[in-house]
C-alpha positions, 0 to 999 in steps of 0.5 A: 711729334708733328705729322710724322707717320708712324707707318714710315717710321715703323717700316724704315725701322724694320728694314734698318734693324734687319740690316743691323742683324744681318751685319752682326750675323756676317760678323759672327759667320765670317769665313775662317781658314785653317792650315791643313796638310795635304802631303806629309812627305813634301810638307805641302799645306793648304788653307781650308775655309769654313762656309762662305755665308758671311758674304751673303749676309753682308750683301743682304745687310747692304740691300736692306740698308739701301732700301731703308735709306732710299725709302726715308729719302723718298718720303721726305723728297731728299730735302730738294723737292716738294713744299718748302720748310719753315725756317727754324731749329727743326729745319736746321737740325734736320739738315745737319742730320741729313748730312751726317746720316748720308755720311754714316750710310756711306761708311756702313755701305763701304764696310759691308761691301768691303767685308763681303768682297774680302770674305769671298776672296780665299787663298787657294794656293799651296804652301810648303812647310819650309815657309815660316810665316804661313797663315790663311787670309780672313776678314777682320771681325772689326770690319763687320762690327764697324758696318753694324755700328754705322748701320745703327748710327744711320738708323738713328740719324735718319729716323730723327731726321724724318721726325724733324723734317716733318716738324719743319713742314708744319712749323716749329711750334714745339721748338718755339715753346722752348724759346728755340724758334726761327729767326728773330730778325724782324722790322716790326719794332722799328716801324 
């Protein structure tokens, strides 16, 4: 496994798993609206919503996801600072996972923030029974489910990225034993 620190992996895993759990909690506890009659004679209806706990859960999930991502990127110096990486398969795969982990992080963050803001918006208007298509707005369950899924994908990609980038700092001794070493363009055979 190279010099990948178990402490870094453990701390980031805890933060990612908390973010994942909070996203699942937000999916389960999203606000739901029911039409209730306010005035029988006038036929006035109003949406009555359940508690707004999903907004806080989604915001918390975003914060834990953000902290975990920044922690791993800070430890690895985000591929741009620090000592160089030896060429090879682990560096190549680490760069690919770096890009995809950021893409999934952006999708997960956008879904969490959109779900939190949509859950906060609740229809407060009055409706009349003569209106035929009256329904209460609520966040789709799939939005928080997508946020949880992309949080989990971000966790997997970032953890593997961390292990591979640590292997690239040392060299690709593990990959070279499988014949997947670095570039083989050398001039020693022609001298």
